[in-house]
N, C-alpha and C positions, 0 to 999 in steps of 0.2 A: 490331743491326738484325734479327737472326733470333729474338730473344726474343719469345714470344707476348705480344700486347697483352691485358691483363685486361679483364674487363667492368666492374669497379669499381676505384677507387684512392683513396688518401688525400688529403685536402685540409685545411689548417689553417684553422680558423674562429675568429672573434672575435664574441662575443655580449654585449651589454649588456642585461640584463633591467630592466624597468620597476620591479622590486622593489629595484634599486640594487646589482646585483652583475654584475661582469664574469666571463665564462666563456670560457676558451680551450680548444679541444679539436681532436682530429683526427676528421674525418667521412668516412665511406665514400660516395663519389659515383660516379655512372655515368661511364665514360670515353666522351666524345662521339665521334660519327662526323663528320668534317669535311664541311662543305658544299663545293661546287665550288671556291670561291675561298679555302678554308681549309686549314690543316695541323694535324696533331696532333703536339705536341712532347712527348717524354719528358724531363721537366725534370730536369736533372742538377746544377744549381747555382743558388742564388738568395741574394743578400746580404741581411743585415738592416741597412737604412739607417735613420738617424734619422727620415726621412720615413715609413717603414713603421710606426714605433712609435706614432705618433698614432692610426692605425687599430687597431693590434694591442692597445694597452692602453687607448685612450680616455683618460678622466680618472680611471681607477681608482688607488687607493692601493696600488701594488705592494709597498710595504714590509710590507703585511698580507696578502700573497698566501698561499694554501695550495694544496697539491697533493693530488689524489685520483686515482682510476682505477688503471690498471696502468702498468708500465714501457713497454709497447708503445702503450698508449692513455691517456696522462696527461690529466688535466683540471685546469686551474689556475683558481682563483676568487679574486677580490679585490673589496673593497667600494668604492663610490663615495659621496662625501658628497652631501647634498641639493643643494648648489650645483653640484657637478660633474655630477650626474645631469641637472639642468636644461639644462646646456650640451650634453648628448648627446641631446636630445629627438628629433633627426632620425634617429637610428639605433636607437632602443629596440626590443628584442624582434626584431631582424633579425640572423640569423646571417650574418656577412660574411666572404668570403674575403680573404686578406691577401697582400701581396708585390708590390711595384711592378714588379720586373724580375727577369730570370733568363735562363738559357741551357740548351740541350739539343739533342737530336737529333730531327729530323723523322722520325717512324716511320710516318706515314700521311698521304696528301695527297688533296685533292679532285681533280676531273677537269680543272680549268682548267690550261692549260700553265704558268702562273706558279706554281701550287701544286705540280704534278708536278716542276718543276725543282728544288724544294727537298728532295725525298725523299732521305733519307740524309745531308743536310747538317747541320752544327752551326750553329745560329742563336741569336741573342739577341733578346729581345723585351721591351718595356715595356708589358705588357698588363694588369697587375693579376692577382690570384689566382695568383701564381707560387709560393707556398708549397704546392705540390701535386706529385703524382707525374706527372701529365699535364695539359697545357693546350692547348686548341684556340684558334687565333687566325687572323686574316686573313693570307694569304701576304704581302700588301703591307706588313704591319706588322713583318715579320721582317728582321733585319739578318744577312746571311750572314757568318760569321766567315771570316777568311783560312784557306786550306788549312793544315791541321796545328794550328790553334788549338783549344784545348780549351774545354769549357763553363765550366770554372773561370776561365780567362783572360777569357772573354767575359761572365761573369755580371754584372759591374758596369759594362758599357760604355755604359749610358744615363744614369742619374741623375747620378752624380758627373762623368763626362766632359762631358756636355752642359751641366751646371750651370757647370762651370769655363769651358768655351768660351763659354757664354752671358754670363758676367760680362765677359769680354774684349769680346765683341760689343756688349754694352750700353754699355760704356765708350766704344767707338768711335762707336756710334749717337748717343750723347748729347754728343759733342764733348769728351770728356776724353782725356788722353794717358797716364795711369798710374793705378793703383788700389791700394786697401788691402784686405786680407782678414784677418779674425779667425778664431780657432781654426785657425790656418794650418798646424799640424802634422798635421792630419787627412789621411786618404787623399785627399779632395778638395783640400785645401790643397797637398799635395805635387804633385798633378797640375797645379794652377794654377801653381805655381812652375815646373814643367817647361815648361808652355806659354809662360809669360812669358819664360823664358830663351831658348827656341827662337825666339820671335817678336820678341824685343828690346823687350818691354814693361816699363816700370818697375813694380815690385811692392813694396809694404811689407807684410811678414808680421807679424801680431801673434799672439803665442803666450802661454802661461801658465806656463812653467817654463824654467829654464836648460837642462834636458835637451832640450826642444823646440827651443830656440835652436840647440843643437849639431846636432840632427837635420837641420834645414833648412840650416844652414851647410855640413854635410857633403854636401848635395845641390846646392850651388852658389848658394844664396840669398844675395843681396847685403845686403838690408835686413831684419833680424829684430829685433823689439822685444818684450821680455818685460814683460807688463802687471803681473807680480808684483814687478818689480825697482824699487828706488828710482831716481828720475830717469826713470821711464817716459815721462812726458809730454814731457820735453826730448828724449829719444831719438827719440820718435815725431815730434816737430816737425822734428828734424834730417833724418829719413828722408823726410818729406813735402816738405821744402824741396829735398832732393837729387833727388827723382823728379818733383816737380810733381804728385803725385797729388791729385785733387780729387773722387774718387768712391770709396766704400768699400762692402764687403759684409760684414755682421756676422752671424755664426752664433749669437752668444750671445743676442741679442734683448733680454733684460732688463738691468737695472742701468744704469750711466752710461757704458758704453764708447762707444756711438754718439755721445753728446754730447761725450765727450773727443776723439774723432776729428775732429768738426767744429771744435772749439775749436783743436785743433792744426793743422788745415788753415788756419784763419784766421791763426794765428800764423805759420805758414810763409809764407803769402802776404804778410803784413805786413813780413817781412824785406826784401822788395824793393820795397815801396810807396814812391812818390815824394812822396805827400802824404797828410795825415790826412783821414779821413772819419768823422764821428760815426756813420754808418750802417754802418761796416765796409766791407770790400772789395766790389767789384761782381762778383767771380768767384763763379760758382755752385758751391756745395759740396753734395754729395749722399751720403747714407748709406742703403743699402738693408738692411733686416732680412730675412734669408732663413732663419733658424733660431730655435730657442728653447731653447738649452742652459741658459740662465738664465731661469727662469720668473717671476722677480720683475718688478715694473713697470719699464718703460723710462723712465729719468730723463733729461730734456734740460735742462741748465742753460745758458741762452742767453748766450753770450759771443762770438758769431761773426757779428755784423752781421745783415743781412736777406736776403742771397743764399744761401739754403740750403734743403735739403729732407730729410725723412726719410720713407721709405715702405717698402712690402713688395715683395719680389721672389720669384717662384716660377718654376720651370722651365716648366711647361706653358703658363701665360699668355704667357711670353716666346716660346716656340716658335710659338704662335698669332700673336703680334704680328709676328714676322719672316717668317712664311709658309713654305710647303713647300720652296721652292727653297733658302733659307738653311738650313733644318733638315736637308735632305738633304746639303748641303755639309758641315755639321758632323758628321753621322753618318758620312759617307765618310772624314773625317779620323780619327775615332775608330777605324774599322776598320783604316785604314792604319797607325796608330801604336799598335795595341792592346797590343803587348808592350813598348813603350818609354814614350812620354809618358803613356799611360793605363793602365799596369799597376797592378793593385790588390794589396794584401797583406792577409791575414786572420790574426787571432789564433788562430782555431779553426774547424774544420769540424764540423758537427753534423747528425744526422738530424732529421727532422721531430719525432720524439718527444723527442729530447734538447734541441731548441730550446725545449720547454715544461717543462724541468726548472727548479726554483727556483734552482739553482746557476747555470745559464746566464743566466736572466733577470736575476739580481742583477748579472751582469757586463755584458752588452750593454745592459741597461736604463739603465745610468749614462750611456750615450752618450759615454764618455770616449775621448779620442784614443788610438789604438793598441789598441783592443779591438773590432775589427770581426769579426763572426761571419758565416760562410757556411753556409747550409743545403744539405745534399746529400739531396734527397728520395728517392733510390733506395737510400740506406743503411738498414739495419735498425736 
């Protein structure tokens, strides 16, 4: 709190040039003075989520990335194909700040009582541009962390926790009683497992290796299906029949997993059907794609009747849909269970400069389970 606030500070930027090149760099920007209803946060921790990487890398070919600049001010460049460049038309030649969420200490506050009350508090925020040493936001947008909680503990308290809670909330809103989740050994998946165990909600966890099966079982998960194992579809159908799950959230996006889930849902429902219908069961089966770990086309082989749907699901449209009262209720639960249900684990902590090393990008850019990075903007 007593450290002087500099006039300028570093911010990570992503730029896609119309010439077909991505450029990642650290830019010196003025430290803003907060308006009456704003606070200035010294950002101390910000996670690298898969949702951040779409803005960070765009559609660049990061396997061909090169690094220049200095160790303190690295510059990473990578090419885009002509087709990929066309998809990025809306952001060409615009240097964009990155980082959906993070946490830190409020070091300066505007004149409004709501802002002044946050001075010196550790807060979390989902305000964008969080890969920076300082960030100015509305006081109303801050989530005050429990007394004694660190910025590291609160850095990931928005995207993953609210997404996991949003899945359960969506399940209930749409009349389902249990759910399926893929890439379930991720930080988000482990949170969802803890939520469902705590709330008594049936959950089918789909993972991609025997090691991930063991990880979730060690955390109390009841139904864990390994998509790489022989007999996966039969095991998935058994788990769906046991839980009654008729809604799924798929982080992989591409490939045939979403279609397999729908087919297994239909098979599970058919086990208790009393009569045959050539149109399939009348029970609605829904799979939402909320990620793109697999960038290949989504393949749906219809073998599950006519009562089904596949769509997209994103956190911010969901929060807008449920309204501010529900969103606040979910945020308050995250704060109350920050060190338990919603605890995050990181593979490595890096400075802003180290986040732009080719070594680090090669690891977190894979979006692999168990390789979550945390940026510490105040580190040299």
